[in-house]
N, C-alpha and C positions, 0 to 999 in steps of 0.2 A: 651152459654159458652163464657166468656169474657177473652180475653188474653192480651189485651192492658193495659199498665201501664200509669198513669199520676202522676204528682207530683204538690204539696205535696201529701204524701201517708200515710195512716195507715195500718199497717201489723198486724193482730191479730194471735198470736201463740196459737193454741189450745192445744199444748203439749198432754199429756195423760189424762187430766182431764176427770172424769165422766161426767161433765156438757157439754162436747164438743165431745161427741162420737155419732155415728149413726144419729138417728133422731134428736138429740139435736145439733149435729154439723150442720145439715141442717137447723134447726130453727134459729141458731145463724147467719149462713151465709146468710140466707133471711133477717134477721134484719139488717145486715151489708149492704146488697144491697139496702135496703129501705133508710137507713140513707145516703148512698153514693149519691143516686139519689136525695134526698131531699136537700143535703147540697153541692153538686156539689164537693166533695172530694173523691178521689180514695181510697177505702178500699178493701184490699186483706186479705184472710184468709189462715192460714196454718194448715189444719187438719192432722190427722194421715193418712198414706198413704192408709189405707183401705177405707177411706171415701173420697178420692179426686175424684174419678169418679162420685160418687153420687152428690157431690156439684158442680162439674164442669158442670154437665149436667142439674142441677136444679136451680142455681143461677147465675145471671149476673154479677159476679165480678171476678177478677183474683184469682186464687187458686195456693197457692205454697205448695210444699211438705215441710216437716220439715228437710229433708236431701236427698240427692242422692250420689251415689258412682261414681268414675270415670272409673270403669271397663267397658270394652266393653261387649255387649250381649254375653252370653255363659254359661259356666259352672261356675256360680258364685253364688252358693246357699246363700240366706240371704241378698244378696245385692239389692239395688235398682237401676235398671239402669236408666239413663237419658231418654233413648228412651221410657221406660215403663211409666215414669211419663209424658212425653209429650203426649204419646198416650191416657193416662186416662184423659187428659184435663189439666194438670198443665201448668201454665204460667212461673213458675220459682220454685225456692227452696231456702229455708234457708241453710246456711252452717256454720259450726264451732260455734254453739251456745254453750254457756258455760257448758250445759249439754251434749253436744256431740262434744268435741274438735277434732281438726284435725290436723296433721302435715301440715306444710307450703307447701311441695311438693303435698300433697293430695288436698289441697285447690286449688293450682294452675291448677293441672290436672283436677279437676272437673269443675272449672270455664271455662276452655278451652273447655271441652266437652259439657257443657251446651251451651256455646255461638254458637258453630257449629250448635247446634239443635235449636237455637233461644229461649232458656230458659234464663230468668232473673235469677240473683244470688244476694242474700242478705247474704253477709258474716259478721258474728258478730265478734266483737273484744272487748276485755276488757279494752284496754288503748288506748289513742291517737296514741302511737307509733306503736302498733300493728295494728291499723286501717290504719296508713301510709303504714306499711309494706305490707298488703294484698292488699291495693290499686293498687300496682305495677302489680297485676295480671288482672286489668281491670274488677272487677265485676260490676255488674249494681249498686249496692249500698253497703255501708258499714254501719252496725249498731253497735255503740258503747255503750256497756251496762258494767259499773262496776259491776262484779258478787255480791258483797257484798250488792248492793242495790236491785237486782232482787227480786220482790216479798215482798219488805219491806214496801211499801206504802210511801216511801221517795224518791222523785223524784230525778233523777241525774241533771235535769235542775236547780233545787233549791239548792240541797245539794252539788253538785260539778259542777257549771256552767262552770268552766274552762275545764273541761273535754269535754263538747260539743264544746266550742269555739276553744279549741286547736285541737280537732279532725277535724273540719272544715278546719282550717288553714293548717294543716299538710297533710291532704289527698288531698285537692284541689290543694296544691302546687305540689304534686307528680303526680296526675292525675285529672285534672278538670272535667273530664267527669264523675267521680264517684259521685253518690248521697250520701249524708251523713245523716243518720238517727240516732236517739238516742232512748234508752230504759232504762228499770230499774226503778221501783218505780213509774212510771206515773199513776197518779190517777185522775187528774182534767183537765179541760180545761186550767186553768191557768198555770199548769205544761207544757202543750203543746204549749201555747202561748209564754212562756219564752224560750223553746227550739227552736221555730221558730225565735224568735228575735235574738237567738245566732247563728243563721244560718242553724240549722237543716232543712232538707226538707222533714222530716216525722218522725214517730215514729214507734218502735216495742213494742208491748204490749202482755200481756198474761192474767193473773190472774185478772188484773184491769178491764178487760171486761168480761172474761169467768165466773168469779165467782161473778160478780155484780148481784144485785137483779133485776136491770133493765139495761141489756146491750145495748139496743137501746139508752136509754137516755145518758148513758155513752159515747157511740160512737158519739152521736149527739154534746155532750159538747166538745169531742176532736176535731171533725171536725170544730166546731165554733172556737176553739183555733188555729187551724192551718190556718184558714183563717184571723185570727186577727194577722198579721204578723208585724205590725207596732205599 
């Protein structure tokens, strides 16, 4: 079980794709582990909650949940307690993905609860201004993803490079300790390298890896892109 994070980082969101459930989730995670070791780039995975323990106990990479709730343990049917995520082996959680939006007060409360437990948080934002706003809560990372480019195959780093550069500037101005990632439409090592040159400290990806014919090759290309920062 690996819980330490290093930067730059690649976070692969498994969503609820059939290609990333159960045994296939474990296979993808082990592929990510091999690429991480071979290329010296941290790769984390965010499977469905039911697969967190399986992966955390079988692959030596950081595992994130796709969401956690701020409620304390107790009579909270249907919620995912941060304590349960940690006990299952999670190193952190995604929050506020475009497919699971949260109110600002919920984001703040969840980030605080996670920090107390030593869980990292990667808060998603759809614009630089939203990224700056949530950075006040001191999450570990903010991942800026224009929703119109998610799953499009058109990378934000090329289609809207100003989104990446503006996000880095605005977030770091408010909280220099927050790591800035980008996502949406990332499909090539060049996309990643451009994002890195714009100041991104990693990427959040999903279908570009999960639905690839050769996920290992795609991850290796992304890892090389992150290491080509100049």
